[in-house]
C-alpha beads as a LAMMPS data file, in Angstrom:
LAMMPS data file: protein, C-alpha beads

371 atoms
370 bonds

1 atom types
1 bond types

-500.0 500.0 xlo xhi
-500.0 500.0 ylo yhi
-500.0 500.0 zlo zhi

Masses

1 110.0

Atoms # bond

1 1 1 -248.073 310.274 12.040
2 1 1 -245.157 309.857 14.448
3 1 1 -243.440 312.957 15.783
4 1 1 -239.636 312.903 15.568
5 1 1 -237.182 314.325 18.077
6 1 1 -233.445 314.926 18.394
7 1 1 -232.229 313.384 21.652
8 1 1 -228.421 313.399 21.380
9 1 1 -225.709 314.841 19.182
10 1 1 -222.012 315.449 18.686
11 1 1 -219.862 317.900 16.765
12 1 1 -216.287 316.749 16.154
13 1 1 -214.459 319.650 14.537
14 1 1 -211.280 321.724 14.779
15 1 1 -213.173 323.776 17.389
16 1 1 -213.676 320.809 19.725
17 1 1 -214.594 317.151 20.187
18 1 1 -218.050 317.632 21.714
19 1 1 -221.150 319.674 20.979
20 1 1 -220.788 321.567 24.260
21 1 1 -217.219 322.572 23.436
22 1 1 -218.166 323.622 19.913
23 1 1 -221.141 325.653 21.078
24 1 1 -218.986 327.466 23.656
25 1 1 -216.457 328.327 20.950
26 1 1 -219.137 329.622 18.581
27 1 1 -220.776 331.656 21.347
28 1 1 -217.358 333.187 22.079
29 1 1 -216.998 334.153 18.408
30 1 1 -214.096 331.797 17.741
31 1 1 -213.315 330.181 14.411
32 1 1 -211.383 327.158 13.215
33 1 1 -210.438 328.933 9.976
34 1 1 -206.772 329.810 9.462
35 1 1 -204.305 330.384 6.654
36 1 1 -203.006 327.002 5.465
37 1 1 -199.620 326.633 3.779
38 1 1 -199.445 322.939 2.892
39 1 1 -198.051 321.947 -0.485
40 1 1 -199.599 318.466 -0.147
41 1 1 -203.018 320.095 -0.309
42 1 1 -202.424 323.125 -2.499
43 1 1 -199.514 324.893 -4.210
44 1 1 -200.837 328.178 -2.850
45 1 1 -201.896 329.378 0.593
46 1 1 -205.612 329.036 1.287
47 1 1 -207.949 329.585 4.232
48 1 1 -209.674 326.588 5.810
49 1 1 -210.654 324.881 9.054
50 1 1 -208.479 321.764 9.387
51 1 1 -207.842 319.192 12.090
52 1 1 -204.343 319.286 13.565
53 1 1 -204.297 315.725 14.893
54 1 1 -206.727 312.819 14.838
55 1 1 -207.065 309.736 17.074
56 1 1 -204.570 306.932 16.483
57 1 1 -206.278 304.134 14.546
58 1 1 -204.410 302.141 11.923
59 1 1 -207.555 300.342 10.737
60 1 1 -209.424 303.405 9.546
61 1 1 -208.885 306.386 7.259
62 1 1 -209.034 310.020 8.410
63 1 1 -212.611 310.232 7.204
64 1 1 -213.675 307.069 9.000
65 1 1 -211.907 308.128 12.203
66 1 1 -213.790 311.384 12.562
67 1 1 -217.108 309.662 11.821
68 1 1 -216.471 306.979 14.443
69 1 1 -215.405 309.549 17.044
70 1 1 -218.536 311.620 16.444
71 1 1 -220.940 308.675 16.469
72 1 1 -219.417 307.174 19.623
73 1 1 -219.768 310.418 21.564
74 1 1 -223.336 311.033 20.351
75 1 1 -224.488 307.524 21.266
76 1 1 -222.782 307.091 24.630
77 1 1 -225.552 308.583 26.775
78 1 1 -228.473 308.260 24.385
79 1 1 -229.718 304.787 25.280
80 1 1 -229.866 304.076 21.529
81 1 1 -227.658 301.536 19.758
82 1 1 -226.846 300.851 16.119
83 1 1 -226.891 297.144 16.963
84 1 1 -230.672 297.364 17.391
85 1 1 -232.823 296.421 14.361
86 1 1 -234.959 299.454 15.247
87 1 1 -232.095 301.867 14.407
88 1 1 -231.045 303.051 10.947
89 1 1 -227.737 304.767 10.163
90 1 1 -227.529 307.448 7.480
91 1 1 -224.210 308.844 6.257
92 1 1 -224.161 312.291 4.643
93 1 1 -221.011 313.052 2.682
94 1 1 -219.936 314.484 -0.643
95 1 1 -216.556 312.789 -1.087
96 1 1 -215.944 310.285 1.745
97 1 1 -212.588 308.533 1.251
98 1 1 -211.779 310.219 -2.067
99 1 1 -208.339 311.290 -0.794
100 1 1 -207.206 307.651 -1.106
101 1 1 -207.012 307.973 -4.896
102 1 1 -204.257 310.578 -4.539
103 1 1 -201.677 308.283 -2.954
104 1 1 -202.607 304.827 -4.223
105 1 1 -202.550 303.125 -7.609
106 1 1 -206.036 302.554 -8.961
107 1 1 -207.284 298.988 -8.477
108 1 1 -210.552 297.181 -7.886
109 1 1 -209.732 297.073 -4.184
110 1 1 -209.290 300.852 -4.148
111 1 1 -212.558 301.359 -6.021
112 1 1 -214.313 299.350 -3.350
113 1 1 -212.504 301.294 -0.627
114 1 1 -213.685 304.688 -1.881
115 1 1 -217.255 303.499 -2.480
116 1 1 -219.453 305.588 -0.189
117 1 1 -221.672 302.632 0.669
118 1 1 -218.691 300.436 1.562
119 1 1 -217.261 303.278 3.642
120 1 1 -220.556 303.547 5.514
121 1 1 -220.558 299.773 6.073
122 1 1 -217.038 299.903 7.509
123 1 1 -218.059 302.679 9.900
124 1 1 -221.194 300.884 11.067
125 1 1 -219.317 297.591 11.443
126 1 1 -217.351 299.318 14.207
127 1 1 -220.661 299.620 16.090
128 1 1 -221.991 296.148 15.164
129 1 1 -224.888 297.722 13.312
130 1 1 -227.905 295.501 12.704
131 1 1 -229.037 297.238 9.501
132 1 1 -227.396 298.195 6.240
133 1 1 -226.496 301.886 6.187
134 1 1 -228.005 304.476 3.897
135 1 1 -225.887 307.090 2.119
136 1 1 -227.043 310.556 1.112
137 1 1 -224.682 312.338 -1.256
138 1 1 -226.476 315.244 -2.887
139 1 1 -223.871 318.009 -2.944
140 1 1 -224.093 320.538 -0.125
141 1 1 -227.698 319.847 0.871
142 1 1 -226.697 316.282 1.857
143 1 1 -226.797 316.951 5.611
144 1 1 -230.195 318.645 5.705
145 1 1 -231.587 316.080 3.284
146 1 1 -230.256 313.195 5.417
147 1 1 -232.073 314.561 8.474
148 1 1 -235.247 314.978 6.420
149 1 1 -234.996 311.397 5.103
150 1 1 -234.372 310.075 8.624
151 1 1 -237.437 311.948 9.871
152 1 1 -239.635 310.462 7.152
153 1 1 -238.362 306.929 7.830
154 1 1 -239.226 307.313 11.502
155 1 1 -242.601 308.850 10.722
156 1 1 -243.415 305.886 8.463
157 1 1 -242.685 303.431 11.265
158 1 1 -239.894 301.721 9.339
159 1 1 -237.545 302.377 12.282
160 1 1 -237.838 303.773 15.801
161 1 1 -234.466 305.528 15.856
162 1 1 -232.011 307.050 13.386
163 1 1 -228.360 308.064 13.629
164 1 1 -227.400 310.693 11.052
165 1 1 -223.720 311.518 10.560
166 1 1 -222.457 314.190 8.201
167 1 1 -218.750 314.333 7.456
168 1 1 -216.069 315.354 5.001
169 1 1 -212.304 315.828 5.087
170 1 1 -210.248 317.977 2.762
171 1 1 -207.870 316.708 0.124
172 1 1 -205.945 318.086 -2.828
173 1 1 -208.718 316.763 -5.084
174 1 1 -211.440 318.745 -3.285
175 1 1 -209.431 321.930 -2.870
176 1 1 -208.266 322.012 -6.487
177 1 1 -211.866 321.567 -7.623
178 1 1 -213.060 324.677 -5.809
179 1 1 -209.945 326.592 -6.880
180 1 1 -210.681 325.749 -10.520
181 1 1 -214.106 327.357 -10.089
182 1 1 -212.473 330.463 -8.575
183 1 1 -214.760 329.931 -5.577
184 1 1 -212.115 330.087 -2.814
185 1 1 -211.812 333.269 -0.776
186 1 1 -208.447 335.019 -0.538
187 1 1 -209.180 335.704 3.158
188 1 1 -211.623 334.583 5.835
189 1 1 -215.092 334.199 4.325
190 1 1 -217.680 336.935 4.875
191 1 1 -221.215 335.623 4.269
192 1 1 -223.708 338.240 3.040
193 1 1 -221.072 340.961 3.349
194 1 1 -220.363 343.512 0.615
195 1 1 -216.699 342.469 0.439
196 1 1 -217.301 338.684 0.288
197 1 1 -215.335 336.929 -2.424
198 1 1 -215.705 333.193 -1.864
199 1 1 -215.715 330.240 0.478
200 1 1 -213.405 328.740 3.078
201 1 1 -213.524 324.952 3.269
202 1 1 -213.604 322.948 6.493
203 1 1 -213.293 319.472 7.981
204 1 1 -215.900 318.149 10.399
205 1 1 -218.021 315.206 11.487
206 1 1 -221.345 315.779 13.200
207 1 1 -223.952 313.316 14.416
208 1 1 -227.623 313.644 15.340
209 1 1 -229.532 310.877 17.131
210 1 1 -233.233 310.973 16.280
211 1 1 -236.135 309.045 17.760
212 1 1 -239.885 308.658 17.438
213 1 1 -240.113 308.250 21.218
214 1 1 -240.647 311.589 22.941
215 1 1 -239.743 310.731 26.563
216 1 1 -237.774 313.769 27.766
217 1 1 -236.974 315.128 24.297
218 1 1 -236.815 318.914 24.014
219 1 1 -236.141 319.368 20.269
220 1 1 -238.631 318.354 17.587
221 1 1 -237.783 317.939 13.909
222 1 1 -240.378 319.980 12.048
223 1 1 -241.422 320.225 8.439
224 1 1 -238.944 320.017 5.612
225 1 1 -238.713 320.008 1.839
226 1 1 -236.271 319.978 -1.057
227 1 1 -236.348 321.505 -4.527
228 1 1 -234.159 322.026 -7.580
229 1 1 -233.339 325.107 -9.634
230 1 1 -232.706 323.267 -12.911
231 1 1 -230.501 326.278 -13.668
232 1 1 -226.816 325.308 -13.886
233 1 1 -224.403 322.619 -12.736
234 1 1 -222.713 324.978 -10.264
235 1 1 -224.520 328.342 -10.428
236 1 1 -227.695 328.770 -8.333
237 1 1 -231.034 330.199 -9.429
238 1 1 -231.017 333.901 -10.245
239 1 1 -234.469 334.406 -8.689
240 1 1 -234.385 332.314 -5.501
241 1 1 -237.906 331.048 -6.225
242 1 1 -236.894 327.400 -6.000
243 1 1 -235.310 327.672 -2.526
244 1 1 -238.324 329.784 -1.556
245 1 1 -240.553 326.856 -2.551
246 1 1 -238.665 324.526 -0.185
247 1 1 -238.795 327.133 2.600
248 1 1 -242.515 327.799 2.170
249 1 1 -243.261 324.060 2.070
250 1 1 -241.318 323.485 5.296
251 1 1 -243.125 326.330 7.051
252 1 1 -246.513 325.133 5.823
253 1 1 -245.912 321.558 6.983
254 1 1 -244.879 322.875 10.410
255 1 1 -247.786 325.360 10.603
256 1 1 -245.207 328.048 11.422
257 1 1 -245.255 331.648 10.175
258 1 1 -242.499 334.216 9.741
259 1 1 -243.373 335.863 13.051
260 1 1 -242.885 332.525 14.858
261 1 1 -239.262 332.172 13.746
262 1 1 -236.413 333.027 16.099
263 1 1 -233.885 333.045 13.252
264 1 1 -232.737 331.486 9.993
265 1 1 -229.514 329.491 9.818
266 1 1 -228.688 330.143 6.171
267 1 1 -226.345 328.204 3.916
268 1 1 -224.377 331.447 3.505
269 1 1 -221.270 330.259 1.649
270 1 1 -220.010 333.830 1.022
271 1 1 -219.917 333.401 -2.744
272 1 1 -221.461 336.244 -4.708
273 1 1 -224.218 334.150 -6.248
274 1 1 -225.207 331.879 -3.342
275 1 1 -225.775 334.670 -0.829
276 1 1 -227.645 336.777 -3.378
277 1 1 -229.911 333.844 -4.266
278 1 1 -230.635 333.038 -0.616
279 1 1 -231.453 336.659 0.185
280 1 1 -233.942 336.744 -2.712
281 1 1 -235.474 333.445 -1.550
282 1 1 -235.985 334.698 2.004
283 1 1 -237.517 337.958 0.784
284 1 1 -239.783 336.100 -1.642
285 1 1 -240.884 333.818 1.239
286 1 1 -241.808 336.795 3.412
287 1 1 -238.870 336.251 5.778
288 1 1 -236.841 339.408 5.080
289 1 1 -237.314 340.688 8.641
290 1 1 -236.343 337.420 10.375
291 1 1 -232.789 337.505 11.805
292 1 1 -230.431 335.288 9.840
293 1 1 -226.836 334.177 10.082
294 1 1 -224.309 331.857 8.478
295 1 1 -221.990 329.582 10.475
296 1 1 -219.436 329.309 7.655
297 1 1 -217.255 331.943 9.363
298 1 1 -216.751 329.503 12.256
299 1 1 -216.454 326.145 10.468
300 1 1 -215.843 326.952 6.830
301 1 1 -217.905 325.037 4.307
302 1 1 -217.837 321.464 5.611
303 1 1 -219.674 320.058 2.578
304 1 1 -221.533 316.869 3.595
305 1 1 -221.237 317.801 7.264
306 1 1 -222.569 321.353 6.870
307 1 1 -226.277 320.626 7.166
308 1 1 -225.768 318.446 10.250
309 1 1 -223.293 320.575 12.223
310 1 1 -225.285 323.725 11.465
311 1 1 -228.533 322.007 12.467
312 1 1 -227.044 321.046 15.829
313 1 1 -225.853 324.608 16.493
314 1 1 -229.289 325.832 15.364
315 1 1 -231.331 323.879 17.880
316 1 1 -228.852 324.418 20.705
317 1 1 -229.245 328.141 20.010
318 1 1 -232.997 327.694 20.407
319 1 1 -232.449 325.916 23.726
320 1 1 -230.175 328.720 24.910
321 1 1 -232.640 331.333 23.539
322 1 1 -229.968 333.134 21.537
323 1 1 -229.564 334.345 17.967
324 1 1 -225.940 334.129 16.924
325 1 1 -224.255 336.845 14.869
326 1 1 -223.008 336.053 11.370
327 1 1 -219.245 336.041 11.841
328 1 1 -217.206 338.440 9.673
329 1 1 -220.306 340.338 8.537
330 1 1 -220.002 344.130 8.659
331 1 1 -221.666 345.716 5.612
332 1 1 -224.806 344.598 3.811
333 1 1 -223.894 343.118 0.439
334 1 1 -227.007 341.585 -1.143
335 1 1 -229.792 343.236 -3.115
336 1 1 -232.629 342.328 -0.722
337 1 1 -232.765 343.982 2.691
338 1 1 -232.638 340.781 4.709
339 1 1 -231.942 340.986 8.438
340 1 1 -228.370 339.674 8.806
341 1 1 -227.564 339.323 12.518
342 1 1 -224.332 341.062 13.508
343 1 1 -224.623 340.933 17.313
344 1 1 -225.567 338.226 19.800
345 1 1 -229.279 338.589 20.563
346 1 1 -231.771 336.997 22.941
347 1 1 -234.978 335.410 21.661
348 1 1 -237.692 333.403 23.383
349 1 1 -239.273 332.115 20.167
350 1 1 -239.479 328.347 19.689
351 1 1 -238.742 327.759 16.001
352 1 1 -235.738 328.141 13.681
353 1 1 -235.256 327.461 9.981
354 1 1 -232.191 325.766 8.482
355 1 1 -231.540 326.014 4.738
356 1 1 -228.989 324.569 2.333
357 1 1 -228.235 324.832 -1.363
358 1 1 -225.707 323.095 -3.566
359 1 1 -224.251 322.265 -6.962
360 1 1 -226.759 320.970 -9.467
361 1 1 -229.316 323.492 -8.211
362 1 1 -230.430 321.494 -5.187
363 1 1 -232.066 323.206 -2.197
364 1 1 -233.413 322.020 1.150
365 1 1 -235.088 323.543 4.187
366 1 1 -236.040 322.132 7.590
367 1 1 -237.597 323.457 10.803
368 1 1 -236.395 322.810 14.368
369 1 1 -238.580 323.562 17.367
370 1 1 -238.338 323.414 21.136
371 1 1 -241.085 321.284 22.685

Bonds

1 1 1 2
2 1 2 3
3 1 3 4
4 1 4 5
5 1 5 6
6 1 6 7
7 1 7 8
8 1 8 9
9 1 9 10
10 1 10 11
11 1 11 12
12 1 12 13
13 1 13 14
14 1 14 15
15 1 15 16
16 1 16 17
17 1 17 18
18 1 18 19
19 1 19 20
20 1 20 21
21 1 21 22
22 1 22 23
23 1 23 24
24 1 24 25
25 1 25 26
26 1 26 27
27 1 27 28
28 1 28 29
29 1 29 30
30 1 30 31
31 1 31 32
32 1 32 33
33 1 33 34
34 1 34 35
35 1 35 36
36 1 36 37
37 1 37 38
38 1 38 39
39 1 39 40
40 1 40 41
41 1 41 42
42 1 42 43
43 1 43 44
44 1 44 45
45 1 45 46
46 1 46 47
47 1 47 48
48 1 48 49
49 1 49 50
50 1 50 51
51 1 51 52
52 1 52 53
53 1 53 54
54 1 54 55
55 1 55 56
56 1 56 57
57 1 57 58
58 1 58 59
59 1 59 60
60 1 60 61
61 1 61 62
62 1 62 63
63 1 63 64
64 1 64 65
65 1 65 66
66 1 66 67
67 1 67 68
68 1 68 69
69 1 69 70
70 1 70 71
71 1 71 72
72 1 72 73
73 1 73 74
74 1 74 75
75 1 75 76
76 1 76 77
77 1 77 78
78 1 78 79
79 1 79 80
80 1 80 81
81 1 81 82
82 1 82 83
83 1 83 84
84 1 84 85
85 1 85 86
86 1 86 87
87 1 87 88
88 1 88 89
89 1 89 90
90 1 90 91
91 1 91 92
92 1 92 93
93 1 93 94
94 1 94 95
95 1 95 96
96 1 96 97
97 1 97 98
98 1 98 99
99 1 99 100
100 1 100 101
101 1 101 102
102 1 102 103
103 1 103 104
104 1 104 105
105 1 105 106
106 1 106 107
107 1 107 108
108 1 108 109
109 1 109 110
110 1 110 111
111 1 111 112
112 1 112 113
113 1 113 114
114 1 114 115
115 1 115 116
116 1 116 117
117 1 117 118
118 1 118 119
119 1 119 120
120 1 120 121
121 1 121 122
122 1 122 123
123 1 123 124
124 1 124 125
125 1 125 126
126 1 126 127
127 1 127 128
128 1 128 129
129 1 129 130
130 1 130 131
131 1 131 132
132 1 132 133
133 1 133 134
134 1 134 135
135 1 135 136
136 1 136 137
137 1 137 138
138 1 138 139
139 1 139 140
140 1 140 141
141 1 141 142
142 1 142 143
143 1 143 144
144 1 144 145
145 1 145 146
146 1 146 147
147 1 147 148
148 1 148 149
149 1 149 150
150 1 150 151
151 1 151 152
152 1 152 153
153 1 153 154
154 1 154 155
155 1 155 156
156 1 156 157
157 1 157 158
158 1 158 159
159 1 159 160
160 1 160 161
161 1 161 162
162 1 162 163
163 1 163 164
164 1 164 165
165 1 165 166
166 1 166 167
167 1 167 168
168 1 168 169
169 1 169 170
170 1 170 171
171 1 171 172
172 1 172 173
173 1 173 174
174 1 174 175
175 1 175 176
176 1 176 177
177 1 177 178
178 1 178 179
179 1 179 180
180 1 180 181
181 1 181 182
182 1 182 183
183 1 183 184
184 1 184 185
185 1 185 186
186 1 186 187
187 1 187 188
188 1 188 189
189 1 189 190
190 1 190 191
191 1 191 192
192 1 192 193
193 1 193 194
194 1 194 195
195 1 195 196
196 1 196 197
197 1 197 198
198 1 198 199
199 1 199 200
200 1 200 201
201 1 201 202
202 1 202 203
203 1 203 204
204 1 204 205
205 1 205 206
206 1 206 207
207 1 207 208
208 1 208 209
209 1 209 210
210 1 210 211
211 1 211 212
212 1 212 213
213 1 213 214
214 1 214 215
215 1 215 216
216 1 216 217
217 1 217 218
218 1 218 219
219 1 219 220
220 1 220 221
221 1 221 222
222 1 222 223
223 1 223 224
224 1 224 225
225 1 225 226
226 1 226 227
227 1 227 228
228 1 228 229
229 1 229 230
230 1 230 231
231 1 231 232
232 1 232 233
233 1 233 234
234 1 234 235
235 1 235 236
236 1 236 237
237 1 237 238
238 1 238 239
239 1 239 240
240 1 240 241
241 1 241 242
242 1 242 243
243 1 243 244
244 1 244 245
245 1 245 246
246 1 246 247
247 1 247 248
248 1 248 249
249 1 249 250
250 1 250 251
251 1 251 252
252 1 252 253
253 1 253 254
254 1 254 255
255 1 255 256
256 1 256 257
257 1 257 258
258 1 258 259
259 1 259 260
260 1 260 261
261 1 261 262
262 1 262 263
263 1 263 264
264 1 264 265
265 1 265 266
266 1 266 267
267 1 267 268
268 1 268 269
269 1 269 270
270 1 270 271
271 1 271 272
272 1 272 273
273 1 273 274
274 1 274 275
275 1 275 276
276 1 276 277
277 1 277 278
278 1 278 279
279 1 279 280
280 1 280 281
281 1 281 282
282 1 282 283
283 1 283 284
284 1 284 285
285 1 285 286
286 1 286 287
287 1 287 288
288 1 288 289
289 1 289 290
290 1 290 291
291 1 291 292
292 1 292 293
293 1 293 294
294 1 294 295
295 1 295 296
296 1 296 297
297 1 297 298
298 1 298 299
299 1 299 300
300 1 300 301
301 1 301 302
302 1 302 303
303 1 303 304
304 1 304 305
305 1 305 306
306 1 306 307
307 1 307 308
308 1 308 309
309 1 309 310
310 1 310 311
311 1 311 312
312 1 312 313
313 1 313 314
314 1 314 315
315 1 315 316
316 1 316 317
317 1 317 318
318 1 318 319
319 1 319 320
320 1 320 321
321 1 321 322
322 1 322 323
323 1 323 324
324 1 324 325
325 1 325 326
326 1 326 327
327 1 327 328
328 1 328 329
329 1 329 330
330 1 330 331
331 1 331 332
332 1 332 333
333 1 333 334
334 1 334 335
335 1 335 336
336 1 336 337
337 1 337 338
338 1 338 339
339 1 339 340
340 1 340 341
341 1 341 342
342 1 342 343
343 1 343 344
344 1 344 345
345 1 345 346
346 1 346 347
347 1 347 348
348 1 348 349
349 1 349 350
350 1 350 351
351 1 351 352
352 1 352 353
353 1 353 354
354 1 354 355
355 1 355 356
356 1 356 357
357 1 357 358
358 1 358 359
359 1 359 360
360 1 360 361
361 1 361 362
362 1 362 363
363 1 363 364
364 1 364 365
365 1 365 366
366 1 366 367
367 1 367 368
368 1 368 369
369 1 369 370
370 1 370 371
């Protein structure tokens, strides 16, 4: 079976327009999250990571612009093109162009415009793509699941290369939805902390370029799996067993044990139930002693982009042999004694685990390894 590698990437976020810039900002402990007072988005002040300005482009929406910017930067030095029949494009998003329904009268044209598949086609048309795009929209595991699907397509021989882009932008529709669930934090989010009280949202586009050709590749996509709690439309499992199943399956496929892991990049939304469930899952999987962190304190919850942007930071951390601290964490706040990282650490281990969980009870886990 073909091995699959990550050979190029981009993070386009409020922290920067390139992966290198974003990684420097995260290493420095900086965050894109700020208090937002914008009545077009919410009648009340909320905390989020938002773009200030985006590239001028009258032909594309805000969502499409950030996707195009991210893809273009990721591809420019990769030697891989979407115009090749050997390359598949996968878009990971939860809401795409949904903000268009807020300022336009509903029509058939608008329905087509907000269709996620049509949005993906418009993005890939910019790059003269040879193949129809694929769309993965499975709540907040979309990004991790998109990478896992891309890996399996390349392993099967259906394609030689894959471009995976995860993206979402914020709108009144999205913000009001999380506010109605009382899931928004009244301050900066604090994953796994005793005083956590909800999420911060964020805008981002992130792109990974994958290939089945090793050449000079230094990051390999390892085992991965998904599962479902079958518990509640928005509330996660109370036991963590279902995420633990995905984690254990990913480790088994990769032939990696707990002692081989440098760290875990957790979903870590900073809601009471998500962080508790994840902690139980890691303990149940025998990973309680492995250092873990959440990147939500830097980016907010970027929805369909989360699994991709956090994967990129994960394997660049492996390359730099560092374990990042979990921003805003100060006091242990989950029932299991998991090892939440609160200082920058060095590690020479070659494997890291990325997890994600989302509405509908979905879970996903994937391994990244240095070659």
